[in-house]
Structures are given as structure tokens and as C-alpha cells.
N, C-alpha and C positions, 0 to 999 in steps of 0.2 A: 573372706572378706574382709576388706579393710575396716580397723576401729580406729577412734580418733579419741584423742584427751583434749578437753577443752581446758586454754588456758586463758584466765581472769586477770589481766594486770592493770592496775589504775596509777597513771603516770601523770603528774600535773594536772591531777583533776579531770585527765581525761581516762573513762573508761574503757579499755579495748580489751578486743576477746579475738583469740588464736584459736584455730584447729592444727593438733601436730599429730602423724599418723604415727600408731605404733602397733599396727599389724598388717597380716598381709605380706606380700614377697619380701619387702624392705628389710624385714624385722629380721628373716630368717638367716641373715649373715651378711658375708660384705657384699653390699650392693653401690659400692664407688664405679664410675666409670675408670677402664685401664686407658683411655686415651689421656691427652695431655689437653692443659686448657685452652689452648688457640685451638683442640681437633673436636673438641664439644662443642656443638650447635647453640646459640643462642635464641631467645624467644623472648619476644614480648610479652608484655601484663599490663590488660587496658586498667587503670584506676578507676575504682568506685570513687563518684564525687560524695559528700558530706553538706549537710545544709549548713556547713560553718564556714564552709568553704576551703574544706581540705579535701583531700583525694588519699585515698586508702590503696596501695596496694600490697598481696597478698600470695605468699607461695607455701609450700609444706615446710620449710625452713626459717622462713622470714615473715617480716611484718612490718610496711614503710607508710609511715603516715606523714604526707606531706601538707604544710600547713601555707598558708598566704605570707608573703613577707611582712612584717609587723613595721610600723611606723611610718611615718611621712612620706609622699611620694617625691621622689628627685626632680630636680627642675634637667632642663635639656642640658645643661654644663656639669650636673653633677654627673646626669649618665652618661654623658660622652666621654668618660676616662674610665668607664669601667669595662672589663672585659665583656666581649659579643656575649659569651657564654659562658658557663661553669658546668661542672658533672660532680656527683656524688653517688659514692658506691659503698653498699654495706655487704661484708663479706663474712660469712662464717665458718672457721674454719674447723677441721677433723677432730673432734675428742680425742687425746692423746695419753700416754704417760710421760708426765711433764719431765723434760732434761733439766730443767731451773729449779723447783723446788720438789726435792728427794721424797718418794712418798705420796705420790698424789698422783691423780688422773686430773685433769685439765682440758678447759676451754675455754676458746677463745672468739669473740668478734670485733673486727675493725670497721670503723666507719670513717671514708676519706672523702673529702671534696679537695677539688682544684683552686678553690674561692672559700675562705674563712665562711661557713654559715651564718644566718641572722641567730638562729638555737638549734641543739641537738640535746636529744634525750635520749640514752640506751639502755635497755633491757635485756639478760639474758638469763637462760637455764640451760643447766646441763642434765641432759637428761639418759638414763638408762633406761632401754627401751626393754629389754632381756637380760637375764632370764625374769625376775621382778621389777614392773616398770615403778619407777621411781623420779623423783624431779626436785633439780635442787635450783632455787633461784639465786642472781647477783642481784646487792641492790643497785637500783636505777643509776644511773651515773649521767651528769652532762658536762659538755663540751666547754675547756675554758675558753670566753671570749676571744677572737684573735686566731684561735686555732684553726686548723685544717682538720685534724685527725684525732679519732678517740675511738679510746678501747677498753673492752668492758669483757672479764672473764669471771669464770668461778670454777674451785676445785673441789675434790673430795679427795678423802683417803684413798690409798691402794686396795684397802680392804672392802670396800663397796662394786670391785672387779674381781675377777675376770666377767666381762658380759659384753653385749651391745650398747653402744652409745651412738648420741647425738648431740649437735647443739641446736638449740632456737633461739634466734634475735630478732629483736622490737627496735625499730627506730621513730620518734618524733622530729621530722626535721623541718626547718623554716631556712628560706634561702635568705640574703640581704636584702636590704630595700634595692631595690631597683630591678628585679630579676622574677620571673613566673617560670610555673612548669612548662614545661614542652614536650609535647606528645606522651607514649606509654613509657614503661620503664623496660627494662631489657633484663632478662635473667638469665644465668646458665647454671645450674644443676648437674655435680658430678657425684651423686650419690650421699643419701644423708647418713646412714649407719656406718658405724666403724667396729670391730672387734676391737677390746682394751684390754689388757691387764697389764701392769706394772712391771715391768724388768724383761718382757718379752722383745726378743730381737726383731725388728722392723722386718717386714717384706717388701723385696723389690726396691721399694724409695722410703723415705723417710717422708710421712706424711703429717709431721708436726704441724708445718706451716701452708699446707695446700688448701684450698677451698673444699666446703662440700657444698656449699651453693654460696651466688651472690648475685645481688637485683641493683643496678645502676639506674640512675633518673639525672633527666638535664634540664638546665634552666637556662631560658634567654633572657637579654637585657629587654627590659620592657617596650623600650622604645622600637625594638626590632621584632617583635613578636607578630606574628603573622595573625 
């Protein structure tokens, strides 16, 4: 039976809880898909609305809270110059023996939007699923205003391996003024866990920059929302 580890994170005064699977078949060894990103089917995730107007999307490896846009409503003239829609994607990469910092095991999550978001805070945990469960958290990180991309990572010494590892990411995202969330999120999962040992040759392909999971949300201009 699958067991779960509850992760409590407090970011910007918001207490958020996620559940990460640490038992069952996924922790027994390599569980990633052998297909390419294009061959892995996507699924829809219906968000859970909260009383503060936010919407929560969760998967085994990701948690995304979408807040309403902050600031005054835009005029028709101001709205008319905005792009009709924008999208944001959370991407958790496979944990890997780092090529960039010798002697470390590294995990990375990347948040990318097509338009600079109003705000974005990211958290990340590097998790050793087996042989002995351990979790290492990165300090929360805020996007620089005007930027479209935010990357967060956590590294541990190579002597924490070999083992089966996975990454887990959390984001708190608000669109810029003039945009509202549209529809469910889209999720693609490629398998969360990856056996990692520094110095071992990679099998088949280099998975350092490949996704273990991603989730995408779409926002539309408020005057175009149905």
C-alpha cells in the first residue's frame, strides 16, 4: 500500500500542505516513462477553490496555488493592449548527479510564464525516497518583477546517495492585472523517481534536464473571459 509523507510549508503567511508518495511501486526503482514528452498523454486537473479566491492544483510531485490578480481593475483601453491570453508552466526535473557542481546530487524546478506574472513564489524539496527517507528543502524564492522565469534548486553531497530520489515543487502564482484563470490545469507525468549515484554513467539518455512532471495553467484577459 502506498504511504505518504505530509509536507507543511509556510510561504508569505500562507500555510500549505502537500502529500508526497513514498511507498508502493513508484519507490521500488526506475518509474519514469520510456516515451518522449510528446508521446506522454496529458491530463486535466480541476482546481479546488479556496475562500480567499485562490485555486489549488495538486499532483504527486507538484502543488500550485493560483491567486487572483492584485491591483486595480484595468480600463478597456488598458486591457485592449494586453495579449488575449498567457500561460504558466511548473516543471520539476529529474534529480541527478550534477554536471555543474562536482560532488553533489541536484534537483531543479523551473517556472515559466509567457507574460511576466504579477507575483510568483516557489518552494522546492529534494527527496530521497529510499533506502532511508530524507527530505531537504530549499529556501522559498520570489520571481524578480518583470521576469518570466524562476528557477529553484536544492543540492546535497554525493554521499547522500546512491538511492532513489525525486523532486517536489510548490508555487504560489498571481497573474498580472487584467488576467483571470481559465479552465483546469494541464498535467504531464513522466514518473517521479530516479535512481541516482554520482559518477555513474547515464543509461540511454541524459535525463538531467528532462521533466519528471509538469503542470500548466492558462489565464485569459478579463474582458474576454466567458
